[in-house]
C-alpha positions in Angstrom: 129.6 87.4 84.0 133.3 86.6 85.2 136.1 89.0 86.4 138.0 91.1 83.9 140.9 89.9 85.9 140.6 86.8 85.9 143.0 85.9 83.1 145.5 86.7 85.6 147.8 83.5 86.4 148.7 82.3 90.1 152.0 84.0 90.9 154.6 81.5 92.7 155.7 82.4 96.1 158.9 83.6 96.7 160.6 81.3 99.0 162.1 83.6 101.4 158.5 84.6 102.6 156.8 81.0 102.8 160.0 80.0 104.6 159.3 82.8 107.4 155.5 82.3 107.6 156.2 78.4 108.2 158.9 79.7 111.2 156.3 82.0 112.7 153.5 79.4 112.5 155.7 76.9 114.1 154.5 76.0 117.8 158.0 74.6 118.4 159.8 76.0 121.0 163.5 75.2 119.7 162.9 76.2 116.0 165.7 78.3 114.3 165.5 80.8 111.5 168.4 80.3 109.5 166.7 81.8 106.4 165.8 86.1 107.7 168.3 88.2 106.3 168.3 90.6 108.7 171.0 91.2 112.0 169.7 89.3 115.1 171.2 89.8 118.8 172.5 87.4 120.5 169.0 86.7 121.6 167.6 86.2 118.6 166.3 89.8 118.5 166.0 93.0 116.0 168.8 95.9 116.9 168.1 99.3 116.5 171.6 100.8 116.7 171.6 103.3 119.9 173.1 105.7 117.5 170.4 105.8 115.2 167.9 106.1 118.6 170.1 109.0 119.7 169.5 110.5 115.8 166.1 109.9 115.6 165.9 111.7 118.8 167.4 114.6 117.4 165.4 114.8 114.2 162.0 114.7 116.6 162.7 117.4 118.6 164.2 119.5 115.4 161.0 122.1 114.7 162.4 123.4 111.8 162.3 120.2 110.3 159.5 119.4 108.1 157.4 116.8 105.7 158.4 118.3 102.4 158.8 116.9 99.5 162.3 116.5 98.0 163.4 116.8 95.0 163.3 113.6 92.5 167.0 112.9 93.3 166.9 113.4 97.0 168.2 114.7 99.6 171.4 116.2 98.2 173.4 115.6 101.6 172.5 112.4 102.2 173.8 111.1 98.0 177.0 113.4 98.3 177.7 111.6 102.2 177.3 108.0 100.6 179.3 108.2 97.3 182.3 110.0 99.3 181.8 106.8 101.8 181.8 104.1 98.9 184.7 106.0 97.1 186.8 107.5 99.8 187.6 111.1 100.7 189.9 111.7 98.0 188.5 110.2 94.8 189.5 111.9 92.2 186.0 111.1 90.3 184.6 113.2 93.2 187.2 115.4 92.9 186.6 116.2 89.0 182.9 116.0 89.7 182.3 112.9 87.1 180.9 110.8 90.0 177.4 111.5 91.9 174.9 109.6 93.5 171.2 109.8 93.7 169.1 109.0 96.7 167.1 105.6 95.4 164.5 103.3 97.6 167.5 101.4 99.5 169.7 98.5 97.2 166.3 96.9 95.4 165.2 100.4 94.1 168.8 101.7 93.7 169.2 99.0 91.1 166.1 99.3 89.6 166.5 103.0 88.6 169.8 102.3 86.7 169.0 99.4 85.1 166.2 101.2 83.7 168.8 103.8 82.7 171.1 102.0 81.3 168.4 99.6 79.0 166.7 103.1 78.0 168.6 106.0 78.2 172.2 104.2 77.4 170.8 101.6 75.7 172.6 98.5 76.7 170.9 95.2 75.5 172.6 92.1 77.7 173.3 91.7 81.9 175.0 88.6 83.4 174.5 87.7 87.3 176.7 85.2 89.4 175.2 81.7 89.5 173.5 82.1 92.4 172.8 85.5 92.7 170.5 87.4 95.3 167.2 85.8 93.3 165.8 89.3 93.0 168.7 90.5 90.7 167.0 88.9 87.5 163.5 89.9 88.6 164.4 93.5 88.8 166.7 93.9 85.4 163.7 91.6 84.1 161.3 94.2 85.1 163.3 96.9 83.9 163.1 96.2 80.3 166.2 93.7 79.6 165.6 91.0 78.2 168.4 89.0 77.5 170.0 87.8 81.1 172.4 85.3 81.7 174.6 83.8 84.0 178.5 83.7 84.9 180.5 81.0 86.9 180.7 82.0 90.2 180.3 79.4 93.2 182.3 75.9 92.8 180.2 73.4 94.8 182.3 70.6 94.9 185.6 72.4 96.5 182.5 75.2 98.2 185.0 77.7 96.4 184.7 80.7 94.0 184.9 78.9 90.8 187.4 81.7 89.5 188.1 80.1 86.2 185.4 79.4 85.2 184.0 83.2 86.4 186.5 84.8 84.0 185.7 82.2 81.2 182.2 83.0 81.0 183.4 86.8 80.9 185.5 86.2 78.1 182.9 85.1 76.1 180.6 87.7 77.1 179.5 90.3 74.6 180.6 93.6 74.3 178.9 95.7 76.4 177.5 93.7 78.7 176.3 94.7 82.0 178.5 92.5 84.9 176.3 92.7 88.2 179.6 92.4 90.9 178.6 92.3 94.7 180.9 94.8 96.4 181.5 92.7 99.4 179.9 90.0 101.1 178.4 87.6 98.0 174.7 86.9 98.2 174.2 84.1 99.1 177.6 82.2 99.0 179.6 84.3 101.5 182.9 84.4 99.1 184.4 86.8 97.9 187.1 87.3 95.5 191.1 88.6 96.5 192.1 91.5 95.7 194.4 89.1 93.1 191.5 87.8 91.8 189.7 91.4 91.2 192.2 92.4 89.2 192.2 89.3 86.9 188.4 90.2 86.8 189.3 93.9 86.2 191.8 92.7 83.3 189.1 90.5 81.5 186.3 92.9 81.8 188.4 95.9 80.5 189.5 93.6 77.8 186.2 92.7 76.4 184.4 96.0 77.2 182.4 95.1 79.4 180.4 97.2 82.4 180.4 97.0 86.0 176.8 97.4 87.9 178.1 96.8 91.9 175.8 95.7 94.1 177.1 97.3 97.8 174.3 95.7 100.3 177.2 95.6 103.0 179.7 98.1 103.3 181.0 98.0 107.0 178.7 95.0 107.7 181.3 92.6 106.1 185.0 93.2 107.7 183.6 96.1 110.3 185.9 98.0 108.2 184.3 100.6 105.5 187.6 100.5 103.2 188.2 97.3 103.2 184.5 96.9 102.3 184.5 99.5 99.3 188.0 98.2 98.0 186.8 96.7 94.4 184.9 99.6 93.9 187.8 101.9 94.4 189.7 99.5 93.1 187.7 99.5 89.6 187.1 103.9 89.8 190.9 103.2 89.8 191.4 101.5 86.9 189.6 104.2 84.4 186.0 102.0 84.7 182.5 103.9 84.2 180.2 101.9 86.3 177.0 102.2 88.7 176.8 100.6 92.3 174.0 101.1 94.0 173.8 101.2 97.2 172.4 99.8 100.5 171.7 101.1 104.4 169.5 98.3 105.6 172.1 96.6 106.9 175.1 98.7 107.7 172.7 100.7 109.7 170.0 98.8 110.5 167.4 101.0 108.8 165.4 97.5 106.9 162.1 99.1 106.2 163.0 102.8 105.5 164.1 102.1 102.4 167.5 104.1 102.2 169.7 103.9 99.3 171.6 105.3 97.1 173.2 105.0 93.4 176.1 105.9 92.9 177.5 107.2 88.4 181.0 107.3 87.4 182.1 108.0 84.7 185.1 108.7 82.7 185.0 112.8 82.5 182.2 115.4 83.6 180.7 115.6 80.0 177.7 113.2 80.2 176.7 114.1 84.3 174.7 116.9 83.6 172.0 115.0 80.6 172.0 111.4 83.1 170.8 113.4 85.9 168.2 115.3 83.8 167.3 111.3 82.3 167.2 109.6 85.7 165.4 112.7 86.8 162.6 111.5 84.7 163.0 108.0 85.2 162.4 108.5 89.1 159.4 111.3 88.7 157.7 108.4 86.5 158.4 106.1 88.6 157.9 107.2 93.2 158.1 110.6 92.2 160.7 111.3 95.3 162.2 109.6 97.8 161.5 109.8 101.4 163.6 111.6 103.2 163.8 110.0 107.2 166.3 107.5 106.4 168.2 110.3 104.5 168.2 111.9 107.7 169.6 109.1 109.9 172.2 108.4 107.4 173.4 111.4 106.5 173.7 113.2 110.0 175.9 110.0 111.3 178.1 110.0 108.1 178.6 114.4 109.2 178.9 114.0 112.7 182.1 113.3 113.9 181.1 111.9 117.6 177.4 110.0 115.7 180.0 108.3 112.9 182.7 107.0 115.2 179.8 105.8 116.9 178.0 104.4 114.3 181.4 102.2 112.9 181.3 100.9 116.7 178.4 99.4 115.8 179.3 97.6 112.7 182.4 96.1 114.1 179.9 94.7 116.6 177.8 93.2 114.3 180.6 92.3 111.7 182.1 90.5 115.3 179.3 88.5 116.0 178.8 87.0 112.9 182.4 86.3 112.6 182.4 84.6 115.9 179.2 82.6 114.6 180.9 81.3 112.1 183.6 80.0 113.7 181.2 78.3 116.4 179.1 76.1 113.9 182.2 75.3 112.2 184.1 74.2 115.4 181.2 72.7 116.9 180.7 70.5 113.5 184.3 69.4 113.2 184.0 68.4 117.0 180.9 66.1 116.3 182.7 64.5 112.9 180.2 65.7 110.8 181.5 63.9 107.5 183.3 66.8 105.0 185.0 69.7 105.5 184.1 73.1 107.0 186.3 75.3 106.2 184.6 77.1 104.3 182.2 78.4 106.8 184.9 80.6 108.1 186.6 80.9 104.7 182.9 83.0 104.1 182.2 86.5 105.1 179.3 88.7 105.9 175.4 87.4 106.7 175.4 84.2 104.6 177.0 81.0 104.0 176.5 78.7 101.2 176.9 75.5 103.6 176.8 72.9 100.7 173.9 70.8 102.3 171.5 69.8 99.6 167.8 69.8 99.2 167.1 66.3 100.5 169.1 67.1 104.0 167.6 70.7 103.9 163.9 69.4 104.3 165.4 66.6 107.1 166.5 70.2 108.9 162.9 71.6 108.3 160.9 68.5 109.1 162.9 66.6 112.0 164.7 69.9 114.1 162.4 72.6 112.5 165.8 74.5 111.5 164.3 77.1 108.4 166.6 77.7 105.7 166.1 78.0 101.8 166.2 74.7 99.4 169.8 76.2 98.3 171.6 75.2 101.9 172.5 79.3 102.2 172.3 79.8 105.7 171.9 83.3 107.5 174.8 83.6 110.3 172.8 86.7 112.1 170.1 83.7 112.9 172.9 81.6 115.3 173.3 82.8 118.4 175.1 81.4 121.1 172.0 79.2 123.3 171.2 77.5 119.5 174.6 77.1 117.7 175.4 73.9 118.9 171.1 72.5 118.5 172.0 74.0 115.1 175.5 71.3 114.9 173.7 68.5 115.8 171.3 68.8 113.4 173.8 69.7 110.2 175.2 66.4 111.9 172.5 64.4 111.6 171.1 65.4 108.5 174.6 64.6 106.8 175.3 61.4 108.4 171.6 60.7 107.6 170.4 61.6 103.8 172.7 61.5 101.2 
């Protein structure tokens, strides 16, 4: 008799995990991993932020702490601090009690809770993603229950910049009450963000069409090194009177990747829905993971609420974002020194961890097979994988790929 589960179909591999596996198994000494979406030092090593080490030591010796359950909505001090970091100290939404946060399982879990709330409780039906976007957006919203997923134009491949006209046209044609996933900063995977003026145009169309913003904020502070700059778009939409959701992640800006620490911020026009919304989200969390973990929340909360720790943390995010900017400039300079065909200013016009290089699939395959430089088929690279020891090698590999493969 065959297994009851023989009907289960084989699932397609997740490209980024398959790529990481291939890289780890490759014995080539000069191999380069440009796929991993995690910060690396100039030595190519993971970095635990020194302020995180200090706070962890403080937590470890605090005998008043225990391992009791949190509530379904998580560590309240953490959520309040995270929401204030996003919206700003003087946010009217917070002062008026119409904005609040819910601790979730990093950015992904925040997106999932938010998506489930929108479709099951608020009865939204359609969502839009940028083309391209973080691949997990589609899976998260689909598994939350959304069946109508669409895309708006974003990346202008020919000119390697934002396709603002295409984006605005698609938003103008979106059905009323569509949920629009927007990247707050450091767009993943292109690295291209709208300017402040472009954000204003996007807000105009969304207001006219009665579209609902759902921001994904995975890189606040990590993108530019400035918390206010990286949350500008969210704060602007709130100032315009939009109701919105925002999924926050502390994986990148705190280096807390596996602690799964995130916050879902919700903002409404007035405080009247808050009680019922909190109750419904409590039930959603209760039926999913029951309550979130506390370790990462304690770390972030302590840093955001201690002036000395906070100042040190800000120096860390400036260091990380600064190294990324240096590597962008170094890669562009090397490519231009070599006379690599095409233009490469888009490398430094982009921001954050990722860059859409413009390389096509045959060129990517050439890089992997001949030079052992690993990156996804889309040509997206993680700038964090570059350092002063490998950037010249990578530039030469790019030069060969672009010159020899069409």
